[in-house]
C-alpha positions in Angstrom: 76.1 3.5 1.3 74.4 0.4 2.3 74.5 -2.8 -0.7 70.5 -2.2 -0.2 71.1 1.6 -1.8 72.9 1.2 -4.2 70.3 -2.6 -4.9 67.5 -0.1 -5.2 69.4 2.5 -7.0 70.0 0.4 -10.0 66.3 -0.8 -9.9 66.1 -3.9 -8.1 64.2 -4.9 -5.7 67.1 -7.6 -4.5 70.6 -7.5 -4.9 69.9 -11.8 -6.5 67.7 -9.9 -8.9 71.0 -8.6 -10.9 72.2 -9.7 -14.4 75.5 -10.1 -13.0 74.4 -12.5 -10.1 72.3 -14.5 -11.9 74.9 -15.6 -14.5 77.1 -16.0 -11.7 74.3 -18.3 -10.1 74.2 -19.8 -13.5 77.2 -20.7 -13.6 77.5 -22.6 -10.5 74.4 -24.6 -10.7 76.2 -25.9 -13.9 79.6 -26.8 -12.5 78.0 -28.6 -9.5 75.8 -30.8 -12.1 79.0 -31.7 -13.8 80.7 -32.1 -10.3 77.4 -34.3 -9.2 77.5 -36.7 -12.6 81.3 -36.6 -12.3 81.0 -38.0 -8.7 77.8 -40.5 -10.3 80.1 -41.8 -12.4 83.0 -42.8 -10.0 80.5 -44.7 -7.6 79.4 -46.3 -10.5 82.9 -47.6 -11.7 83.5 -48.4 -8.1 80.7 -50.8 -8.1 81.2 -52.4 -11.4 85.2 -52.7 -10.2 84.1 -54.3 -6.8 81.3 -56.4 -8.4 83.2 -58.0 -11.4 85.7 -58.7 -9.2 84.2 -60.2 -6.4 82.5 -62.4 -9.1 86.3 -63.5 -10.4 88.9 -62.9 -7.6 87.1 -63.2 -4.9 85.9 -60.5 -1.7 88.5 -58.1 -1.2 90.1 -57.2 1.7 88.5 -53.8 3.4 91.1 -52.0 2.7 91.6 -52.7 -0.9 87.9 -52.0 -1.0 88.1 -48.7 0.6 90.9 -48.0 -1.5 89.5 -48.3 -4.8 86.6 -46.2 -3.2 88.6 -43.5 -2.6 90.0 -42.9 -6.1 87.9 -40.3 -7.6 89.6 -40.0 -10.8 87.5 -41.7 -13.6 89.7 -41.8 -16.3 91.9 -44.2 -13.8 88.9 -46.3 -12.5 87.8 -46.7 -16.1 91.1 -48.5 -16.5 90.8 -50.5 -13.3 87.3 -52.0 -15.0 89.4 -52.7 -17.6 92.0 -54.1 -15.4 90.0 -56.3 -13.5 89.2 -58.3 -16.5 92.3 -60.2 -16.2 93.4 -59.6 -12.7 94.4 -62.9 -10.8 94.3 -61.1 -7.6 93.1 -57.8 -6.2 96.8 -57.3 -5.7 97.5 -57.4 -9.1 94.7 -55.3 -9.9 95.7 -52.4 -7.6 99.5 -52.9 -8.1 100.9 -49.5 -9.8 
């Protein structure tokens, strides 16, 4: 039996009409939105760290800028944002 035959037998016009498929699609959409928000927060924190650091310390090297932009963990970025206020150099800021 084909997917189309089973779908019609269950009374749906399309497999996408199934309540189970609809629930999974909603879950996937919600997860995607959350991931998007998390990525947006990370980008905003990258920008804030680099902007404040540039004003306080000076321009970061391209390597430091890339290292900061590679950090995806929002908690780690929030810690860096706190530390950038007291750091004397980019090396001090990015030291473990």
